[in-house]
C-alpha positions as a LaTeX table, in Angstrom:
\begin{tabular}{lrrr}
\hline
Residue & $x$ (\AA) & $y$ (\AA) & $z$ (\AA) \\
\hline
Met1 & 49.62 & 136.02 & 168.57 \\
Ala2 & 46.71 & 134.73 & 166.52 \\
Ile3 & 43.36 & 134.17 & 168.18 \\
Lys4 & 41.92 & 130.71 & 167.52 \\
Ser5 & 38.42 & 129.34 & 168.02 \\
Leu6 & 37.60 & 126.19 & 169.98 \\
Ser7 & 34.26 & 124.41 & 170.19 \\
Ile8 & 33.42 & 122.35 & 173.26 \\
Arg9 & 30.62 & 120.04 & 174.27 \\
Ile10 & 29.19 & 120.93 & 177.67 \\
Asp11 & 26.13 & 119.65 & 179.48 \\
Glu12 & 23.32 & 122.09 & 180.22 \\
Glu13 & 23.81 & 122.17 & 183.99 \\
Met14 & 27.52 & 122.93 & 183.71 \\
Leu15 & 26.84 & 125.63 & 181.12 \\
His16 & 24.25 & 127.21 & 183.40 \\
Lys17 & 26.73 & 127.21 & 186.29 \\
Leu18 & 29.44 & 128.69 & 184.07 \\
His19 & 27.11 & 131.54 & 183.07 \\
Tyr20 & 26.11 & 132.06 & 186.71 \\
Ile21 & 29.73 & 132.42 & 187.82 \\
Ala22 & 30.64 & 134.60 & 184.84 \\
Asp23 & 27.68 & 136.90 & 185.52 \\
Tyr24 & 28.63 & 137.08 & 189.20 \\
Glu25 & 32.19 & 138.06 & 188.24 \\
Gly26 & 30.95 & 140.55 & 185.63 \\
Arg27 & 32.43 & 138.62 & 182.73 \\
Ser28 & 31.23 & 136.88 & 179.62 \\
Ala29 & 31.25 & 133.08 & 179.61 \\
Asn30 & 34.09 & 133.21 & 177.07 \\
Ser31 & 36.20 & 135.44 & 179.32 \\
Gln32 & 35.50 & 133.19 & 182.29 \\
Ile33 & 36.64 & 130.12 & 180.33 \\
Leu34 & 39.85 & 131.90 & 179.30 \\
Ile35 & 40.58 & 132.78 & 182.93 \\
Leu36 & 39.99 & 129.16 & 183.99 \\
Ile37 & 42.31 & 127.91 & 181.23 \\
Arg38 & 44.98 & 130.51 & 182.09 \\
Asp39 & 44.84 & 129.56 & 185.78 \\
Ser40 & 45.02 & 125.85 & 184.96 \\
Ile41 & 48.09 & 126.37 & 182.76 \\
Ala42 & 49.79 & 128.49 & 185.43 \\
Glu43 & 49.14 & 125.80 & 188.05 \\
Phe44 & 50.48 & 123.08 & 185.75 \\
Glu45 & 53.62 & 125.08 & 184.91 \\
Glu46 & 54.23 & 125.84 & 188.57 \\
Lys47 & 54.20 & 122.13 & 189.32 \\
His48 & 55.90 & 120.77 & 186.16 \\
Gly49 & 57.87 & 123.63 & 184.60 \\
Lys50 & 57.20 & 126.08 & 181.81 \\
Ile51 & 55.50 & 124.86 & 178.65 \\
Phe52 & 57.15 & 126.24 & 175.51 \\
Asp53 & 55.37 & 126.55 & 172.19 \\
Lys54 & 56.95 & 125.13 & 169.03 \\
Glu55 & 58.54 & 128.47 & 168.05 \\
Asn56 & 59.97 & 129.34 & 171.49 \\
Arg57 & 61.06 & 125.91 & 172.66 \\
Glu58 & 64.14 & 125.68 & 174.88 \\
Asp59 & 66.13 & 122.64 & 173.78 \\
\hline
\end{tabular}
């Protein structure tokens, strides 16, 4: 699996809070974002079914 980069726009207060939580959890901000994304995907798939990528799609 290739690792891709993603740029986001985030206001200063939210960025500060992200860093605060990441520091509290002993993670980098990047790792914290990945965990939040992973958890969001898992929650979505639990509610709506598995998401398949283009190469592993079940037709």
